[in-house]
PDB file as gemmi writes it, atoms N, CA and C in Angstrom:
CRYST1    1.000    1.000    1.000  90.00  90.00  90.00 P 1                      
ATOM      1  N   MET A   1       0.821  -1.187   0.000  1.00  0.00           N  
ATOM      2  CA  MET A   1       0.000   0.000   0.000  1.00  0.00           C  
ATOM      3  C   MET A   1       0.869   1.257   0.000  1.00  0.00           C  
ATOM      4  N   PHE A   2       1.822   1.362   0.909  1.00  0.00           N  
ATOM      5  CA  PHE A   2       2.724   2.504   0.989  1.00  0.00           C  
ATOM      6  C   PHE A   2       4.064   2.083   0.394  1.00  0.00           C  
ATOM      7  N   SER A   3       4.273   2.438  -0.875  1.00  0.00           N  
ATOM      8  CA  SER A   3       5.457   1.964  -1.591  1.00  0.00           C  
ATOM      9  C   SER A   3       6.723   2.723  -1.223  1.00  0.00           C  
ATOM     10  N   ASN A   4       6.594   3.968  -0.690  1.00  0.00           N  
ATOM     11  CA  ASN A   4       7.809   4.712  -0.366  1.00  0.00           C  
ATOM     12  C   ASN A   4       8.401   4.306   0.979  1.00  0.00           C  
ATOM     13  N   GLY A   5       7.748   3.455   1.732  1.00  0.00           N  
ATOM     14  CA  GLY A   5       8.283   2.927   2.986  1.00  0.00           C  
ATOM     15  C   GLY A   5       8.104   3.851   4.168  1.00  0.00           C  
ATOM     16  N   TRP A   6       8.564   3.381   5.301  1.00  0.00           N  
ATOM     17  CA  TRP A   6       8.455   4.121   6.557  1.00  0.00           C  
ATOM     18  C   TRP A   6       9.702   4.958   6.751  1.00  0.00           C  
ATOM     19  N   HIS A   7       9.524   6.133   7.332  1.00  0.00           N  
ATOM     20  CA  HIS A   7      10.639   7.017   7.663  1.00  0.00           C  
ATOM     21  C   HIS A   7      10.532   7.377   9.134  1.00  0.00           C  
ATOM     22  N   GLY A   8      11.621   7.184   9.869  1.00  0.00           N  
ATOM     23  CA  GLY A   8      11.635   7.494  11.284  1.00  0.00           C  
ATOM     24  C   GLY A   8      11.535   8.985  11.527  1.00  0.00           C  
ATOM     25  N   VAL A   9      10.941   9.334  12.671  1.00  0.00           N  
ATOM     26  CA  VAL A   9      10.783  10.740  13.045  1.00  0.00           C  
ATOM     27  C   VAL A   9      11.367  10.960  14.430  1.00  0.00           C  
ATOM     28  N   GLN A  10      11.591  12.229  14.762  1.00  0.00           N  
ATOM     29  CA  GLN A  10      12.096  12.592  16.086  1.00  0.00           C  
ATOM     30  C   GLN A  10      10.914  12.972  16.961  1.00  0.00           C  
ATOM     31  N   ASP A  11      10.797  12.310  18.083  1.00  0.00           N  
ATOM     32  CA  ASP A  11       9.730  12.611  19.040  1.00  0.00           C  
ATOM     33  C   ASP A  11      10.330  12.506  20.427  1.00  0.00           C  
ATOM     34  N   HIS A  12      10.289  13.602  21.177  1.00  0.00           N  
ATOM     35  CA  HIS A  12      10.931  13.598  22.501  1.00  0.00           C  
ATOM     36  C   HIS A  12      10.259  12.655  23.488  1.00  0.00           C  
ATOM     37  N   LEU A  13       9.001  12.294  23.260  1.00  0.00           N  
ATOM     38  CA  LEU A  13       8.318  11.325  24.130  1.00  0.00           C  
ATOM     39  C   LEU A  13       8.428   9.897  23.604  1.00  0.00           C  
ATOM     40  N   HIS A  14       8.976   9.718  22.400  1.00  0.00           N  
ATOM     41  CA  HIS A  14       9.169   8.403  21.772  1.00  0.00           C  
ATOM     42  C   HIS A  14       7.853   7.646  21.594  1.00  0.00           C  
ATOM     43  N   MET A  15       6.767   8.387  21.351  1.00  0.00           N  
ATOM     44  CA  MET A  15       5.484   7.743  21.096  1.00  0.00           C  
ATOM     45  C   MET A  15       5.269   7.537  19.598  1.00  0.00           C  
ATOM     46  N   LEU A  16       5.553   8.554  18.784  1.00  0.00           N  
ATOM     47  CA  LEU A  16       5.443   8.449  17.340  1.00  0.00           C  
ATOM     48  C   LEU A  16       6.794   7.992  16.814  1.00  0.00           C  
ATOM     49  N   LEU A  17       6.819   6.831  16.165  1.00  0.00           N  
ATOM     50  CA  LEU A  17       8.086   6.251  15.721  1.00  0.00           C  
ATOM     51  C   LEU A  17       8.401   6.547  14.261  1.00  0.00           C  
ATOM     52  N   ALA A  18       7.426   6.369  13.362  1.00  0.00           N  
ATOM     53  CA  ALA A  18       7.693   6.508  11.934  1.00  0.00           C  
ATOM     54  C   ALA A  18       6.422   6.932  11.211  1.00  0.00           C  
ATOM     55  N   VAL A  19       6.610   7.521  10.017  1.00  0.00           N  
ATOM     56  CA  VAL A  19       5.483   7.924   9.185  1.00  0.00           C  
ATOM     57  C   VAL A  19       5.733   7.474   7.753  1.00  0.00           C  
ATOM     58  N   SER A  20       4.652   7.340   7.007  1.00  0.00           N  
ATOM     59  CA  SER A  20       4.721   7.010   5.593  1.00  0.00           C  
ATOM     60  C   SER A  20       3.598   7.772   4.893  1.00  0.00           C  
ATOM     61  N   TYR A  21       3.814   8.134   3.632  1.00  0.00           N  
ATOM     62  CA  TYR A  21       2.839   8.947   2.919  1.00  0.00           C  
ATOM     63  C   TYR A  21       2.713   8.483   1.477  1.00  0.00           C  
ATOM     64  N   GLU A  22       1.471   8.430   0.997  1.00  0.00           N  
ATOM     65  CA  GLU A  22       1.240   8.118  -0.412  1.00  0.00           C  
ATOM     66  C   GLU A  22      -0.156   8.570  -0.806  1.00  0.00           C  
ATOM     67  N   GLN A  23      -0.244   9.402  -1.829  1.00  0.00           N  
ATOM     68  CA  GLN A  23      -1.493   9.851  -2.444  1.00  0.00           C  
ATOM     69  C   GLN A  23      -2.523  10.358  -1.434  1.00  0.00           C  
ATOM     70  N   GLY A  24      -2.099  11.253  -0.571  1.00  0.00           N  
ATOM     71  CA  GLY A  24      -3.020  11.865   0.384  1.00  0.00           C  
ATOM     72  C   GLY A  24      -3.286  11.051   1.629  1.00  0.00           C  
ATOM     73  N   MET A  25      -2.658   9.880   1.769  1.00  0.00           N  
ATOM     74  CA  MET A  25      -2.838   9.070   2.975  1.00  0.00           C  
ATOM     75  C   MET A  25      -1.558   9.106   3.795  1.00  0.00           C  
ATOM     76  N   LEU A  26      -1.690   9.489   5.043  1.00  0.00           N  
ATOM     77  CA  LEU A  26      -0.564   9.555   5.974  1.00  0.00           C  
ATOM     78  C   LEU A  26      -0.717   8.422   6.972  1.00  0.00           C  
ATOM     79  N   ALA A  27       0.272   7.556   7.038  1.00  0.00           N  
ATOM     80  CA  ALA A  27       0.263   6.458   8.009  1.00  0.00           C  
ATOM     81  C   ALA A  27       1.258   6.795   9.111  1.00  0.00           C  
ATOM     82  N   CYS A  28       0.842   6.662  10.362  1.00  0.00           N  
ATOM     83  CA  CYS A  28       1.688   6.973  11.517  1.00  0.00           C  
ATOM     84  C   CYS A  28       1.822   5.725  12.376  1.00  0.00           C  
ATOM     85  N   GLN A  29       3.044   5.319  12.636  1.00  0.00           N  
ATOM     86  CA  GLN A  29       3.309   4.153  13.480  1.00  0.00           C  
ATOM     87  C   GLN A  29       3.685   4.644  14.870  1.00  0.00           C  
ATOM     88  N   PHE A  30       2.921   4.212  15.853  1.00  0.00           N  
ATOM     89  CA  PHE A  30       3.167   4.599  17.235  1.00  0.00           C  
ATOM     90  C   PHE A  30       3.821   3.459  17.989  1.00  0.00           C  
ATOM     91  N   TYR A  31       4.303   3.769  19.181  1.00  0.00           N  
ATOM     92  CA  TYR A  31       4.979   2.793  20.032  1.00  0.00           C  
ATOM     93  C   TYR A  31       4.061   1.613  20.338  1.00  0.00           C  
ATOM     94  N   THR A  32       2.797   1.892  20.547  1.00  0.00           N  
ATOM     95  CA  THR A  32       1.841   0.827  20.850  1.00  0.00           C  
ATOM     96  C   THR A  32       0.796   0.757  19.748  1.00  0.00           C  
ATOM     97  N   GLY A  33       0.431  -0.421  19.352  1.00  0.00           N  
ATOM     98  CA  GLY A  33      -0.697  -0.605  18.463  1.00  0.00           C  
ATOM     99  C   GLY A  33      -0.386  -0.590  16.981  1.00  0.00           C  
ATOM    100  N   GLU A  34      -1.458  -0.680  16.215  1.00  0.00           N  
ATOM    101  CA  GLU A  34      -1.419  -0.699  14.766  1.00  0.00           C  
ATOM    102  C   GLU A  34      -1.145   0.702  14.228  1.00  0.00           C  
ATOM    103  N   PRO A  35      -0.654   0.809  12.997  1.00  0.00           N  
ATOM    104  CA  PRO A  35      -0.495   2.146  12.410  1.00  0.00           C  
ATOM    105  C   PRO A  35      -1.853   2.802  12.183  1.00  0.00           C  
ATOM    106  N   ILE A  36      -1.893   4.102  12.341  1.00  0.00           N  
ATOM    107  CA  ILE A  36      -3.105   4.876  12.112  1.00  0.00           C  
ATOM    108  C   ILE A  36      -2.963   5.569  10.763  1.00  0.00           C  
ATOM    109  N   ILE A  37      -3.974   5.438   9.904  1.00  0.00           N  
ATOM    110  CA  ILE A  37      -3.928   6.009   8.565  1.00  0.00           C  
ATOM    111  C   ILE A  37      -4.935   7.145   8.475  1.00  0.00           C  
ATOM    112  N   HIS A  38      -4.445   8.343   8.161  1.00  0.00           N  
ATOM    113  CA  HIS A  38      -5.301   9.519   7.969  1.00  0.00           C  
ATOM    114  C   HIS A  38      -5.438   9.767   6.472  1.00  0.00           C  
ATOM    115  N   VAL A  39      -6.629  10.162   6.045  1.00  0.00           N  
ATOM    116  CA  VAL A  39      -6.926  10.375   4.627  1.00  0.00           C  
ATOM    117  C   VAL A  39      -7.087  11.875   4.368  1.00  0.00           C  
ATOM    118  N   GLY A  40      -6.607  12.314   3.205  1.00  0.00           N  
ATOM    119  CA  GLY A  40      -6.767  13.706   2.802  1.00  0.00           C  
ATOM    120  C   GLY A  40      -5.732  14.644   3.386  1.00  0.00           C  
ATOM    121  N   VAL A  41      -4.601  14.118   3.807  1.00  0.00           N  
ATOM    122  CA  VAL A  41      -3.553  14.925   4.425  1.00  0.00           C  
ATOM    123  C   VAL A  41      -2.659  15.505   3.321  1.00  0.00           C  
ATOM    124  N   PRO A  42      -2.378  16.822   3.352  1.00  0.00           N  
ATOM    125  CA  PRO A  42      -1.466  17.396   2.361  1.00  0.00           C  
ATOM    126  C   PRO A  42      -0.037  16.878   2.556  1.00  0.00           C  
ATOM    127  N   GLU A  43       0.713  16.837   1.484  1.00  0.00           N  
ATOM    128  CA  GLU A  43       2.070  16.299   1.543  1.00  0.00           C  
ATOM    129  C   GLU A  43       2.997  17.169   2.385  1.00  0.00           C  
ATOM    130  N   ASN A  44       2.729  18.476   2.455  1.00  0.00           N  
ATOM    131  CA  ASN A  44       3.614  19.339   3.251  1.00  0.00           C  
ATOM    132  C   ASN A  44       3.578  18.973   4.737  1.00  0.00           C  
ATOM    133  N   ILE A  45       2.465  18.460   5.231  1.00  0.00           N  
ATOM    134  CA  ILE A  45       2.410  18.015   6.640  1.00  0.00           C  
ATOM    135  C   ILE A  45       3.312  16.814   6.839  1.00  0.00           C  
ATOM    136  N   TYR A  46       3.331  15.910   5.883  1.00  0.00           N  
ATOM    137  CA  TYR A  46       4.235  14.753   5.947  1.00  0.00           C  
ATOM    138  C   TYR A  46       5.692  15.226   5.979  1.00  0.00           C  
ATOM    139  N   ARG A  47       6.037  16.185   5.135  1.00  0.00           N  
ATOM    140  CA  ARG A  47       7.413  16.709   5.096  1.00  0.00           C  
ATOM    141  C   ARG A  47       7.791  17.392   6.408  1.00  0.00           C  
ATOM    142  N   ILE A  48       6.849  18.098   6.994  1.00  0.00           N  
ATOM    143  CA  ILE A  48       7.116  18.755   8.281  1.00  0.00           C  
ATOM    144  C   ILE A  48       7.330  17.713   9.371  1.00  0.00           C  
ATOM    145  N   LEU A  49       6.533  16.638   9.371  1.00  0.00           N  
ATOM    146  CA  LEU A  49       6.706  15.570  10.367  1.00  0.00           C  
ATOM    147  C   LEU A  49       8.097  14.949  10.282  1.00  0.00           C  
ATOM    148  N   LEU A  50       8.658  14.868   9.084  1.00  0.00           N  
ATOM    149  CA  LEU A  50       9.994  14.302   8.922  1.00  0.00           C  
ATOM    150  C   LEU A  50      11.077  15.230   9.464  1.00  0.00           C  
ATOM    151  N   ARG A  51      10.862  16.544   9.379  1.00  0.00           N  
ATOM    152  CA  ARG A  51      11.905  17.501   9.755  1.00  0.00           C  
ATOM    153  C   ARG A  51      11.821  17.991  11.192  1.00  0.00           C  
ATOM    154  N   THR A  52      10.636  18.056  11.765  1.00  0.00           N  
ATOM    155  CA  THR A  52      10.482  18.668  13.080  1.00  0.00           C  
ATOM    156  C   THR A  52      11.065  17.784  14.183  1.00  0.00           C  
ATOM    157  N   PRO A  53      11.694  18.393  15.206  1.00  0.00           N  
ATOM    158  CA  PRO A  53      12.205  17.586  16.323  1.00  0.00           C  
ATOM    159  C   PRO A  53      11.105  17.128  17.287  1.00  0.00           C  
ATOM    160  N   TYR A  54       9.896  17.684  17.147  1.00  0.00           N  
ATOM    161  CA  TYR A  54       8.771  17.314  18.010  1.00  0.00           C  
ATOM    162  C   TYR A  54       7.621  16.796  17.152  1.00  0.00           C  
ATOM    163  N   ALA A  55       7.855  15.689  16.460  1.00  0.00           N  
ATOM    164  CA  ALA A  55       6.872  15.151  15.519  1.00  0.00           C  
ATOM    165  C   ALA A  55       5.592  14.707  16.230  1.00  0.00           C  
ATOM    166  N   GLY A  56       5.706  14.134  17.396  1.00  0.00           N  
ATOM    167  CA  GLY A  56       4.513  13.692  18.123  1.00  0.00           C  
ATOM    168  C   GLY A  56       3.613  14.850  18.507  1.00  0.00           C  
ATOM    169  N   SER A  57       4.204  15.940  18.978  1.00  0.00           N  
ATOM    170  CA  SER A  57       3.425  17.120  19.337  1.00  0.00           C  
ATOM    171  C   SER A  57       2.775  17.728  18.099  1.00  0.00           C  
ATOM    172  N   TYR A  58       3.533  17.786  16.997  1.00  0.00           N  
ATOM    173  CA  TYR A  58       2.990  18.328  15.759  1.00  0.00           C  
ATOM    174  C   TYR A  58       1.824  17.469  15.274  1.00  0.00           C  
ATOM    175  N   TYR A  59       1.960  16.153  15.374  1.00  0.00           N  
ATOM    176  CA  TYR A  59       0.890  15.240  14.968  1.00  0.00           C  
ATOM    177  C   TYR A  59      -0.375  15.500  15.788  1.00  0.00           C  
ATOM    178  N   ARG A  60      -0.218  15.589  17.123  1.00  0.00           N  
ATOM    179  CA  ARG A  60      -1.377  15.801  17.984  1.00  0.00           C  
ATOM    180  C   ARG A  60      -2.059  17.137  17.711  1.00  0.00           C  
ATOM    181  N   LYS A  61      -1.275  18.162  17.344  1.00  0.00           N  
ATOM    182  CA  LYS A  61      -1.845  19.488  17.158  1.00  0.00           C  
ATOM    183  C   LYS A  61      -2.450  19.692  15.775  1.00  0.00           C  
ATOM    184  N   TYR A  62      -1.830  19.164  14.725  1.00  0.00           N  
ATOM    185  CA  TYR A  62      -2.241  19.492  13.367  1.00  0.00           C  
ATOM    186  C   TYR A  62      -2.836  18.338  12.564  1.00  0.00           C  
ATOM    187  N   VAL A  63      -2.725  17.098  13.035  1.00  0.00           N  
ATOM    188  CA  VAL A  63      -3.243  15.972  12.252  1.00  0.00           C  
ATOM    189  C   VAL A  63      -4.365  15.248  12.996  1.00  0.00           C  
ATOM    190  N   LYS A  64      -4.131  14.875  14.232  1.00  0.00           N  
ATOM    191  CA  LYS A  64      -5.102  14.103  15.008  1.00  0.00           C  
ATOM    192  C   LYS A  64      -6.392  14.908  15.187  1.00  0.00           C  
ATOM    193  N   GLY A  65      -7.495  14.329  14.790  1.00  0.00           N  
ATOM    194  CA  GLY A  65      -8.784  14.987  14.913  1.00  0.00           C  
ATOM    195  C   GLY A  65      -9.114  15.926  13.756  1.00  0.00           C  
ATOM    196  N   LYS A  66      -8.139  16.268  12.943  1.00  0.00           N  
ATOM    197  CA  LYS A  66      -8.366  17.175  11.809  1.00  0.00           C  
ATOM    198  C   LYS A  66      -8.639  16.403  10.518  1.00  0.00           C  
ATOM    199  N   TYR A  67      -8.027  15.238  10.379  1.00  0.00           N  
ATOM    200  CA  TYR A  67      -8.178  14.418   9.181  1.00  0.00           C  
ATOM    201  C   TYR A  67      -8.779  13.072   9.578  1.00  0.00           C  
ATOM    202  N   PRO A  68      -9.725  12.546   8.783  1.00  0.00           N  
ATOM    203  CA  PRO A  68     -10.415  11.307   9.172  1.00  0.00           C  
ATOM    204  C   PRO A  68      -9.502  10.079   9.139  1.00  0.00           C  
ATOM    205  N   CYS A  69      -9.856   9.113   9.974  1.00  0.00           N  
ATOM    206  CA  CYS A  69      -9.152   7.816  10.056  1.00  0.00           C  
ATOM    207  C   CYS A  69     -10.153   6.707   9.734  1.00  0.00           C  
ATOM    208  N   PRO A  70     -10.461   6.462   8.469  1.00  0.00           N  
ATOM    209  CA  PRO A  70     -11.486   5.459   8.155  1.00  0.00           C  
ATOM    210  C   PRO A  70     -11.051   4.031   8.441  1.00  0.00           C  
ATOM    211  N   TYR A  71      -9.763   3.772   8.573  1.00  0.00           N  
ATOM    212  CA  TYR A  71      -9.279   2.407   8.780  1.00  0.00           C  
ATOM    213  C   TYR A  71      -8.992   2.097  10.244  1.00  0.00           C  
ATOM    214  N   GLU A  72      -9.273   3.023  11.125  1.00  0.00           N  
ATOM    215  CA  GLU A  72      -8.967   2.809  12.539  1.00  0.00           C  
ATOM    216  C   GLU A  72      -9.928   1.787  13.125  1.00  0.00           C  
ATOM    217  N   THR A  73      -9.385   0.773  13.792  1.00  0.00           N  
ATOM    218  CA  THR A  73     -10.208  -0.297  14.346  1.00  0.00           C  
ATOM    219  C   THR A  73     -10.311  -0.230  15.860  1.00  0.00           C  
ATOM    220  N   LYS A  74      -9.551   0.633  16.492  1.00  0.00           N  
ATOM    221  CA  LYS A  74      -9.575   0.697  17.954  1.00  0.00           C  
ATOM    222  C   LYS A  74     -10.858   1.372  18.430  1.00  0.00           C  
ATOM    223  N   ALA A  75     -11.433   0.823  19.491  1.00  0.00           N  
ATOM    224  CA  ALA A  75     -12.587   1.456  20.102  1.00  0.00           C  
ATOM    225  C   ALA A  75     -12.103   2.567  21.024  1.00  0.00           C  
ATOM    226  N   LYS A  76     -12.855   3.643  21.075  1.00  0.00           N  
ATOM    227  CA  LYS A  76     -12.467   4.748  21.938  1.00  0.00           C  
ATOM    228  C   LYS A  76     -12.699   4.354  23.386  1.00  0.00           C  
ATOM    229  N   PRO A  77     -11.832   4.801  24.288  1.00  0.00           N  
ATOM    230  CA  PRO A  77     -12.001   4.422  25.693  1.00  0.00           C  
ATOM    231  C   PRO A  77     -13.273   5.026  26.278  1.00  0.00           C  
ATOM    232  N   TYR A  78     -13.849   4.304  27.211  1.00  0.00           N  
ATOM    233  CA  TYR A  78     -15.066   4.762  27.869  1.00  0.00           C  
ATOM    234  C   TYR A  78     -14.745   5.912  28.803  1.00  0.00           C  
ATOM    235  N   ARG A  79     -15.515   6.968  28.693  1.00  0.00           N  
ATOM    236  CA  ARG A  79     -15.388   8.099  29.610  1.00  0.00           C  
ATOM    237  C   ARG A  79     -16.792   8.473  30.068  1.00  0.00           C  
ATOM    238  N   PRO A  80     -17.051   8.388  31.349  1.00  0.00           N  
ATOM    239  CA  PRO A  80     -18.394   8.746  31.818  1.00  0.00           C  
ATOM    240  C   PRO A  80     -18.650  10.237  31.598  1.00  0.00           C  
ATOM    241  N   ARG A  81     -19.879  10.572  31.259  1.00  0.00           N  
ATOM    242  CA  ARG A  81     -20.227  11.964  30.991  1.00  0.00           C  
ATOM    243  C   ARG A  81     -20.474  12.740  32.271  1.00  0.00           C  
ATOM    244  N   GLU A  82     -21.004  12.102  33.265  1.00  0.00           N  
ATOM    245  CA  GLU A  82     -21.285  12.769  34.531  1.00  0.00           C  
ATOM    246  C   GLU A  82     -20.473  12.107  35.626  1.00  0.00           C  
ATOM    247  N   LYS A  83     -20.174  12.897  36.624  1.00  0.00           N  
ATOM    248  CA  LYS A  83     -19.487  12.317  37.770  1.00  0.00           C  
ATOM    249  C   LYS A  83     -20.466  11.442  38.534  1.00  0.00           C  
ATOM    250  N   PRO A  84     -20.042  10.249  38.911  1.00  0.00           N  
ATOM    251  CA  PRO A  84     -20.946   9.418  39.702  1.00  0.00           C  
ATOM    252  C   PRO A  84     -21.161  10.032  41.086  1.00  0.00           C  
ATOM    253  N   ASN A  85     -22.334   9.769  41.638  1.00  0.00           N  
ATOM    254  CA  ASN A  85     -22.615  10.289  42.979  1.00  0.00           C  
ATOM    255  C   ASN A  85     -21.685   9.632  43.989  1.00  0.00           C  
ATOM    256  N   PRO A  86     -21.175  10.428  44.917  1.00  0.00           N  
ATOM    257  CA  PRO A  86     -20.299   9.818  45.919  1.00  0.00           C  
ATOM    258  C   PRO A  86     -21.100   8.875  46.818  1.00  0.00           C  
ATOM    259  N   LYS A  87     -20.417   7.861  47.294  1.00  0.00           N  
ATOM    260  CA  LYS A  87     -21.069   6.894  48.178  1.00  0.00           C  
ATOM    261  C   LYS A  87     -21.464   7.591  49.483  1.00  0.00           C  
ATOM    262  N   PRO A  88     -22.667   7.317  49.964  1.00  0.00           N  
ATOM    263  CA  PRO A  88     -23.054   7.950  51.237  1.00  0.00           C  
ATOM    264  C   PRO A  88     -22.228   7.360  52.378  1.00  0.00           C  
ATOM    265  N   ARG A  89     -21.801   8.225  53.225  1.00  0.00           N  
ATOM    266  CA  ARG A  89     -21.017   7.773  54.377  1.00  0.00           C  
ATOM    267  C   ARG A  89     -21.956   7.287  55.468  1.00  0.00           C  
ATOM    268  N   PRO A  90     -21.580   6.213  56.145  1.00  0.00           N  
ATOM    269  CA  PRO A  90     -22.427   5.770  57.259  1.00  0.00           C  
ATOM    270  C   PRO A  90     -22.354   6.797  58.386  1.00  0.00           C  
ATOM    271  N   GLU A  91     -23.501   6.986  59.024  1.00  0.00           N  
ATOM    272  CA  GLU A  91     -23.542   7.957  60.107  1.00  0.00           C  
ATOM    273  C   GLU A  91     -22.772   7.417  61.308  1.00  0.00           C  
ATOM    274  N   ALA A  92     -22.070   8.317  61.931  1.00  0.00           N  
ATOM    275  CA  ALA A  92     -21.294   7.944  63.113  1.00  0.00           C  
ATOM    276  C   ALA A  92     -22.244   7.697  64.277  1.00  0.00           C  
ATOM    277  N   PRO A  93     -21.951   6.681  65.092  1.00  0.00           N  
ATOM    278  CA  PRO A  93     -22.816   6.431  66.251  1.00  0.00           C  
ATOM    279  C   PRO A  93     -22.724   7.594  67.247  1.00  0.00           C  
ATOM    280  N   ILE A  94     -23.843   7.869  67.857  1.00  0.00           N  
ATOM    281  CA  ILE A  94     -23.877   8.948  68.844  1.00  0.00           C  
ATOM    282  C   ILE A  94     -23.318   8.414  70.153  1.00  0.00           C  
ATOM    283  N   VAL A  95     -22.327   9.100  70.648  1.00  0.00           N  
ATOM    284  CA  VAL A  95     -21.658   8.684  71.880  1.00  0.00           C  
ATOM    285  C   VAL A  95     -21.974   9.719  72.947  1.00  0.00           C  
ATOM    286  N   ASP A  96     -22.368   9.226  74.123  1.00  0.00           N  
ATOM    287  CA  ASP A  96     -22.643  10.142  75.232  1.00  0.00           C  
ATOM    288  C   ASP A  96     -21.343  10.788  75.687  1.00  0.00           C  
ATOM    289  N   ALA A  97     -21.474  12.023  76.074  1.00  0.00           N  
ATOM    290  CA  ALA A  97     -20.310  12.717  76.609  1.00  0.00           C  
ATOM    291  C   ALA A  97     -19.925  12.055  77.938  1.00  0.00           C  
ATOM    292  N   PRO A  98     -18.644  11.985  78.222  1.00  0.00           N  
ATOM    293  CA  PRO A  98     -18.243  11.331  79.485  1.00  0.00           C  
ATOM    294  C   PRO A  98     -18.735  12.130  80.686  1.00  0.00           C  
ATOM    295  N   GLN A  99     -19.090  11.394  81.731  1.00  0.00           N  
ATOM    296  CA  GLN A  99     -19.516  12.018  82.981  1.00  0.00           C  
ATOM    297  C   GLN A  99     -18.296  12.526  83.730  1.00  0.00           C  
ATOM    298  N   MET A 100     -18.404  13.723  84.263  1.00  0.00           N  
ATOM    299  CA  MET A 100     -17.285  14.324  84.986  1.00  0.00           C  
ATOM    300  C   MET A 100     -17.665  14.491  86.458  1.00  0.00           C  
ATOM    301  N   ASP A 101     -16.675  14.341  87.313  1.00  0.00           N  
ATOM    302  CA  ASP A 101     -16.910  14.601  88.737  1.00  0.00           C  
ATOM    303  C   ASP A 101     -16.647  16.083  89.015  1.00  0.00           C  
ATOM    304  N   LEU A 102     -16.689  16.481  90.259  1.00  0.00           N  
ATOM    305  CA  LEU A 102     -16.513  17.886  90.632  1.00  0.00           C  
ATOM    306  C   LEU A 102     -15.119  18.411  90.309  1.00  0.00           C  
ATOM    307  N   PHE A 103     -14.147  17.533  90.202  1.00  0.00           N  
ATOM    308  CA  PHE A 103     -12.767  17.951  89.961  1.00  0.00           C  
ATOM    309  C   PHE A 103     -12.397  17.906  88.463  1.00  0.00           C  
ATOM    310  N   GLY A 104     -13.361  17.592  87.597  1.00  0.00           N  
ATOM    311  CA  GLY A 104     -13.106  17.566  86.156  1.00  0.00           C  
ATOM    312  C   GLY A 104     -12.519  16.261  85.668  1.00  0.00           C  
ATOM    313  N   LEU A 105     -12.539  15.236  86.471  1.00  0.00           N  
ATOM    314  CA  LEU A 105     -12.027  13.934  86.062  1.00  0.00           C  
ATOM    315  C   LEU A 105     -13.177  13.077  85.557  1.00  0.00           C  
ATOM    316  N   ALA A 106     -12.904  12.263  84.571  1.00  0.00           N  
ATOM    317  CA  ALA A 106     -13.933  11.392  84.011  1.00  0.00           C  
ATOM    318  C   ALA A 106     -14.275  10.302  85.000  1.00  0.00           C  
ATOM    319  N   ILE A 107     -15.576  10.029  85.117  1.00  0.00           N  
ATOM    320  CA  ILE A 107     -16.042   8.989  86.015  1.00  0.00           C  
ATOM    321  C   ILE A 107     -16.075   7.687  85.217  1.00  0.00           C  
ATOM    322  N   SER A 108     -15.649   6.597  85.822  1.00  0.00           N  
ATOM    323  CA  SER A 108     -15.620   5.312  85.131  1.00  0.00           C  
ATOM    324  C   SER A 108     -17.031   4.883  84.757  1.00  0.00           C  
ATOM    325  N   GLY A 109     -17.148   3.928  83.825  1.00  0.00           N  
ATOM    326  CA  GLY A 109     -18.426   3.512  83.257  1.00  0.00           C  
ATOM    327  C   GLY A 109     -19.438   3.036  84.262  1.00  0.00           C  
ATOM    328  N   SER A 110     -19.057   2.173  85.196  1.00  0.00           N  
ATOM    329  CA  SER A 110     -20.037   1.618  86.129  1.00  0.00           C  
ATOM    330  C   SER A 110     -20.521   2.687  87.100  1.00  0.00           C  
ATOM    331  N   LEU A 111     -19.649   3.584  87.520  1.00  0.00           N  
ATOM    332  CA  LEU A 111     -20.050   4.649  88.437  1.00  0.00           C  
ATOM    333  C   LEU A 111     -20.940   5.653  87.707  1.00  0.00           C  
ATOM    334  N   ALA A 112     -20.655   5.923  86.425  1.00  0.00           N  
ATOM    335  CA  ALA A 112     -21.470   6.859  85.649  1.00  0.00           C  
ATOM    336  C   ALA A 112     -22.879   6.309  85.468  1.00  0.00           C  
ATOM    337  N   LYS A 113     -23.006   4.985  85.244  1.00  0.00           N  
ATOM    338  CA  LYS A 113     -24.320   4.381  85.075  1.00  0.00           C  
ATOM    339  C   LYS A 113     -25.105   4.472  86.377  1.00  0.00           C  
ATOM    340  N   SER A 114     -24.450   4.267  87.491  1.00  0.00           N  
ATOM    341  CA  SER A 114     -25.165   4.318  88.757  1.00  0.00           C  
ATOM    342  C   SER A 114     -25.615   5.749  89.076  1.00  0.00           C  
ATOM    343  N   LEU A 115     -24.828   6.753  88.648  1.00  0.00           N  
ATOM    344  CA  LEU A 115     -25.226   8.135  88.886  1.00  0.00           C  
ATOM    345  C   LEU A 115     -26.397   8.562  87.991  1.00  0.00           C  
ATOM    346  N   ARG A 116     -26.489   7.980  86.792  1.00  0.00           N  
ATOM    347  CA  ARG A 116     -27.585   8.312  85.884  1.00  0.00           C  
ATOM    348  C   ARG A 116     -28.919   7.818  86.434  1.00  0.00           C  
ATOM    349  N   ASN A 117     -28.883   6.733  87.143  1.00  0.00           N  
ATOM    350  CA  ASN A 117     -30.123   6.146  87.669  1.00  0.00           C  
ATOM    351  C   ASN A 117     -30.644   6.887  88.886  1.00  0.00           C  
ATOM    352  N   LEU A 118     -29.919   7.817  89.431  1.00  0.00           N  
ATOM    353  CA  LEU A 118     -30.361   8.551  90.622  1.00  0.00           C  
ATOM    354  C   LEU A 118     -31.441   9.522  90.352  1.00  0.00           C  
TER     355      LEU A 118                                                      
END                                                                             
């Protein structure tokens, strides 16, 4: 399909590895996955991808989303449109305040219970 072959590009993130171009179709080989083929791309964009030191950034800015990919087989990742409702927190149990004696010291449990019954 692409008779002129693949040509390596410079990408500081090493995500875009090589590109190929023929008759308005630009094929981009990435680090992961199948090559992506864009249709209707002008040849000057292919030439710029070969020369620029940031080919991956140039691809994302000027090619991705601008030219159709009719041969792309990857499904787009799922992204929820709305934030899910946060899980309700269980209510904290109500704890009685500790009983204090005249000197501000906490009264032990059994003595506090006996004082409540008075």
